[in-house]
N, C-alpha and C positions, 0 to 999 in steps of 0.2 A: 440431512443437515440443512433444514430449511432456515433461511436467514435473510436479512435485508442489508443492503449496503449502507442504509441510512444510519444504522447503529455504528458501523465502523467509521463512517464519515464524521459522525458526531464526536467520536473519540479523537479522531485526527484533528478536528477543529479545536478541541481542547488542547492538543499538543501545540498548535499554533499560538493559542492564547497564552499558554504557560511559557513557551519560548519567548514570546514578546515581553512578558512580564519580567523574566530573568534578564533578557537583553536590555530592556529599558532601565532596569535598576543599575546597569553598568554604564549607561549613557550620562554625559554631563547634564546638568539641570536644564539647560536651554533646549535639550533634545529629549526630555523625559516624556513627551506626549506619546501616548499609545495610539496606534492606528486603529481605525474602526474596521472590524472584520465582518460585520453582519450585513454589509451591502454587496457581498459577492452574489452574482446572478448566474443561473444555469441556463444558457441559451438553448433554444430548441434546435436539435440537429437531426439530420437525416441518419438512417441506420449506418453504422460503420462498415467500411469495406474490409473484406478479408482476402488476403492473397491466397492462392492455391497452395500447392506443395503438400497435398495429402499423400502420405507414405503408405506402404503396404501394411505397416503396423497400426494404422489408424491415426497416427499423430499428424497434425496438420499445423501449418503456419497461420497464426492469427496476427494480423498487422493492421489495426484500425487506423485510418487516416487521421493525422493530427493529434494522436494521443501520446506520442512520444515513446512508443515501445513496439516491439514485435516479440513473439514468443511462440513456442510450439506446445500444443495441448493434445491429449489423446481423444480428439473429437471436436465438434463444433460447440463453442461455449454459448451460453445465454448472455445477452447484453442487457444491462439494466442501467437506467438513468435515474439518479436520485439527487434531490436537493435537501441538504440538512442545514441546521442553524450554523451560520458562519461559512457555508460553502457547499459545493456539490461536486459531482463527478460521474464518471461512467465506470461500471464494473463488468468484467467478463469472467464468467464462472462456469465450471463444469464439474459434475459429480461423475467419477469414473473409478470403478474397481475399489470402492471404499475410501477414495481420496477426493476432497473438494479442492480443485485447482481454481485459483482466483487471481485476477490482476485488476487493480483499481488505478485509474488515472484521474486525479482531481482537477478542478478548475485551477488556473494560475493564481498563486497568492499575490496580493497587492505588492507593487514594486517598493512601496515605502518601508515595508517591514524588513526588506533586505538591506536597508541602510542602517539598521540597528547592529551594534557590535556583536559579532559572533552569532548572528541569527541562525545560520545553517547548522553550526555545531550544536547550539542549544536545542534547536528543533529536533535534530536527529537523536540527540542524547535523551530527549523526552519520550521518544517513541516506545522504548522497551516497557516502561511503566504503564503507558496508555494501552499498549497492546495486551499486556497481561490483564489489566482491569477489564478491557473489552471482552477478552476470551472468557473470563470468569462470569461476566454478565450474560454473554450470548450463549455459552455452552457450559453451564454450571456442572452438568453431569460429567464433563470431561476432567474437571479439577486441574486445568492447565496452570502451570506456574512457570515463571521465567527461569530458564536454565542458563542462557548466555546471550550476550549482546556484544557484537564485535564490529569495529569499523571495517568497511569494505568499499570498493569502488568498481565501477563498470563503465567503460567507454569514456573515462575522464570525469564521471559524475560521482560525487561522494554519497555514501549510504551506510546502512547498518544491516547486518545479518543477525536476526533474532531467532532464538530457539525457545519454544515453550513445550513443556511435556508433563505428563503424569505417568502413572503406572501403565496405563493402556493406550494413551493417546499422545499425539505429537502435532505440533504446528510449527512449520519452518517458514520463515519470512525473510524476504529481501525488500528493502525500502530505499528509494533513491530520490533525491531532489534533482529534477530535470527541467531546466528552463522555467523555474518558478512554479512548477507543479510537482506533486508527489506521485511517483509511480511505485506501486506497492504490489508485490507478487507473493503468493502464499500457497502452501500445501498443508491441508489439515485433515486428520483422520486417525484411524487406529494405527498403532506402530507396526502391526503385522502387515498392513497394506503398503507401507513404505518399502521401496527397494532402491538399491544404489542406482539401478537403471532409470527408474522414473524420476528420481531426484535429479540425476545428471541431465536427462532429456529436457526437463522443464526449466530448471535454473540455468543449465548450460546453454540453452537456446535463447535466453532473454537478451535482447538488444535494446539499447536506448538511443534515442535520436531527438 
């Protein structure tokens, strides 16, 4: 499953834009000005640090400094830095036993968009449609479609749990807004490769900070 974070970040940038349009429409006329999102910069950073914690099963703790999350993966992930239109971020991904494990942490969103009415809810509500479109564009052979999107929270941060699936494939996603950045964790692959154990290990180990 070769892919780039750039496509995913472009879709998420569209989420920001859509959420801002919706929220702006709900603002009084004097606050209807939309923020400019294209001036987000992706600073150059040293390679992220990873804490140890490698277990006998091969699962290890991944805790990149300053990214707002820690999680366990069944090996050492590849770290990618991407800059897309409207934003950038870092992605940590690993192909293991037929599953692509991935966590993305975006650059912080501009403070001014958080002043818009209901920005967080509008943004999170827009994710499910954007993720379905992204999956259909990135993996057309999987024919993934939205199955469910539910409100969830972790460590006091609001988010969404999104499930995409087809006859043979599945993508399970958790997305949270953490201190003005989006932290996005996903497992994607053949349904036969998913087990209760690996789902519980991955999503159950996710921590936000």
